C-alpha positions in Angstrom: 22.9 13.8 30.6 22.0 16.1 27.7 19.9 14.9 24.8 21.1 15.8 21.3 18.5 16.2 18.7 19.4 16.2 15.0 17.4 18.9 13.1 17.8 19.0 9.3 15.7 21.9 7.9 16.8 21.1 4.3 14.7 18.0 4.2 10.9 18.1 3.9 8.0 15.8 3.4 4.7 16.8 1.7 2.0 14.2 0.9 1.5 16.1 -2.4 5.1 15.8 -3.5 6.6 12.4 -4.5 4.1 10.4 -2.4 5.2 12.1 0.8 8.7 10.7 0.6 11.4 12.9 2.2 12.8 15.4 -0.4 15.3 18.1 -0.6 13.5 21.3 0.5 11.9 23.2 -2.4 12.6 20.4 -4.9 11.1 17.1 -5.9 14.5 15.4 -5.4 14.0 12.5 -3.0 16.5 11.7 -0.3 16.6 8.2 -1.8 17.7 9.7 -5.1 20.7 11.2 -3.5 21.4 8.0 -1.6 21.2 5.8 -4.7 23.5 8.2 -6.6 26.0 7.9 -3.7 25.9 4.2 -2.8 25.0 2.6 -6.1 26.6 4.9 -8.6 29.5 5.9 -6.4 29.1 9.6 -7.1 30.7 12.1 -4.8 28.5 14.7 -3.0 29.9 17.4 -5.4 29.0 15.2 -8.4 25.5 14.6 -7.1 24.9 18.3 -6.4 26.1 19.3 -9.9 24.1 16.6 -11.6 20.9 17.4 -9.7 21.4 21.2 -9.8 21.1 21.5 -6.0 23.4 23.1 -3.3 26.0 20.8 -1.9 24.6 21.5 1.6 21.3 19.8 0.5 23.2 16.7 -0.6 25.0 16.4 2.7 21.7 17.0 4.6 20.1 14.2 2.5 23.0 11.8 3.4 22.7 12.8 7.1 19.0 12.3 7.0 19.5 8.9 5.4 21.9 7.7 8.2 19.3 8.8 10.8 16.5 6.9 9.1 18.5 4.2 7.3 16.2 1.2 8.0 13.1 3.0 6.7 14.8 4.4 3.6 16.6 1.2 2.8 13.1 -0.5 2.7 11.9 2.3 0.4 14.8 1.8 -1.9 14.2 -2.0 -2.0 10.5 -1.3 -2.9 11.6 1.1 -5.7 13.9 -1.5 -7.1 11.3 -4.2 -7.0 8.7 -2.0 -8.7 11.2 -1.0 -11.4 11.9 -4.7 -12.1 8.2 -5.5 -12.3 7.5 -2.7 -14.7 10.5 -3.6 -16.8 9.3 -7.2 -17.0 5.7 -6.2 -17.9 6.9 -3.8 -20.5 9.3 -6.2 -22.1 6.7 -9.0 -22.1 4.0 -6.7 -23.6 6.1 -5.3 -26.5 4.8 -6.3 -29.9 7.3 -8.1 -32.1 9.4 -5.9 -34.4 8.2 -6.0 -38.0 10.7 -5.6 -40.8 9.3 -5.0 -44.2 
C-alpha cells in the first residue's frame, strides 16, 4: 500500500514570527486567522484572500493545513479566545470612570 504525504509549502513556522504559530509563507498571517475568518465570520476563501491581501492559493493551503492539524489548531483558537476575554475583562475593569465637566 502506498503512503500519501500532504506537503503544503505555502505554510511556514518560525519561532520569531507570531510565536512560532503556522503562518502563510512570507507573511505574519496565522493559519488560525484564516480559519476564524472562514468558520466564525463565514467569509469565503475569495473574501478572505481579498481582505488579507494574500493569494487565494494561500487561503486554500491554510484551510488544508487546518484540517490536517485540526485538534492542535482548535486548541490554539480556544486559547486565543480565552486570552482575548481575559484582556477585555481586565481592561474594562481597570478603566477610570468617565468625567463630565
